Structures are given as structure tokens and as C-alpha cells.
N, C-alpha and C positions, 0 to 999 in steps of 0.2 A: 636455343642454341647457346653454345659456350662462348661464341665470339669468333675472333679471327682464327685462321689456320694454325699459327704458332701457339696460340692459347690452347687450342684443342689438342695439339701434339704434346704440349707440356702437361696437360691433364692426364694423359695416358700413362699408366704404370707399366713399364716394359719388363719388370722383373718376372712377372708370371709368364709372359710370352717367352722370355729367354729360357726359363726352366722348362716350359712346355716343349720348346725346340730341342733342348738337351735330352729330355725323355724320349722324344720322337726319334732322335738320332740313335739313342741307346737301344731302343726296341728294334729299330730298323736294322742296326748292325747285328743284333742278336739273331735276327731272322736271315739276313743276307749272307753274312760271313760263313756260316757252316755250309750253306748250299753252294755258293760260288767259289769260295776259297778253300773249302774242306779243312777249316781250322778245327782244332780240338776245342772242347768245352771251355777249358781254362783260357786258352788264347783268344777265343771268341769273346768271353766275358771281359777280359782285360782290354782288348782292342775296342770293344763297345764302350767301356768305361772311359778310356782315354779319349775316344772320339766325342763322347758326350761332354766331358770336361773341357775339351778344346773348343767345342761349339759354344758352350756357355761363356767361356773366357773371351773369345773373339766377339761374340754378340754384346757382352757386358762392356768391353772396352769401346766397341763401336757406339753403344748407347751413350757412354760418358762423353766421347768426343763429339757426338752429334748434339749433345746438350751444351756445347761450348765450355766444357770444363777445361781448365788449364792444367797441363801436366806439370807437376811439381818435382817429382823424383821418379827415376826409372833405373832399376838395377838388374843386372843379370850376373849371378854368381854361380859357382858350382852347387851351392845349396838350393838355389831356386831363383825365381824371378819375382820382382817387386815393382809395382807401379803405384805411385801416389798422386792424387789429384788435389789441387788447391781448392778448398771449399770457400765459397764466398762468405760464409758465416763465421769463418775462423777468426778473423780480426775482431768482429763484433763480440764473439764469445770470450776472447782474451780480454777485451775492454770490460765486459760485464764481470768476468772473474776478478779482475783487479779492483773494480769498484766494490763488489760484494766483500772481497777480502778486507779492504780498507774499512768498510763500514762495520764488519764484524770485529775487527781490531778495536775500533772506537767503542763499540758496545761492550766488549770484554773489559776495556779500560774503565769505562763507567761503572760496570758491575763490580769490578775489583775495588774501585774507590768507594762505592756504596757499602760493600761488605766490610771494608776496613773501618768506615765510619760507624756502622752498626755495632761491630764487635768492640770497637774502641769505647763507645758509650756504655756497653754492657760491663766492661772491665772497670771503668771509672765510677759507675753508678751503683 
């Protein structure tokens, strides 16, 4: 057993299920719309594509919210919609980046000093 129920839920990858649901909606719409709505082939395909995309978007957002992700930004503009979630690792990555950058600057300074000493002794020797 994997342990408690929240641990088992956390171990499940919902991405595959979300895509599978989107494909199922797409195929279902391709079959149902021409029969019951008498749509043209183009309108059927575009409607199925829209329904599939909407299904995956809603399920993806639901999965993020169910995983207790905090909403950081949400925009709705004429160009489109944007939703950003705060990642718990973002602060740790920023700290790591700052630390590695400072260490690399120190290594570069030491390397520069070493090269300067090596070439200085070649010129005088």
C-alpha cells in the first residue's frame, strides 16, 4: 500500500486522465453532432475541438485547485485568458539560483586572478 488516502491521491498523475477525457469528448462530439444537430463536417470538427479543449482546461484547472495550488495571477483580455499558479518550489529555486550565481562569480574571479598571475609570470620570466 502507498499509505494514507491523500498520499495515494497525490501519487496519481491526472494529466493522462485529463487528456483521455478530452479525446473521449472529441470523439463523442464527432459522432453525436452530425447525427443529432446535422452540423457540417467543418462545424462538427471545430465544435468537437472546442469542446475537447474546454474539457481539458476545466479538468486541468480543477486538478490544480484540488491539489491546493494557490492562484497567483488570473487575466482575461481580448487576446485570451491566462491563469498562473504559485509554485511551492519557486522561492527555493530563486534562492538556489542566487547562491549558484554568487558562487560562479567567485569562481570566475578566482580564475581571472589565477590567469593574471600565470600570464604575469610568463611575461616577466
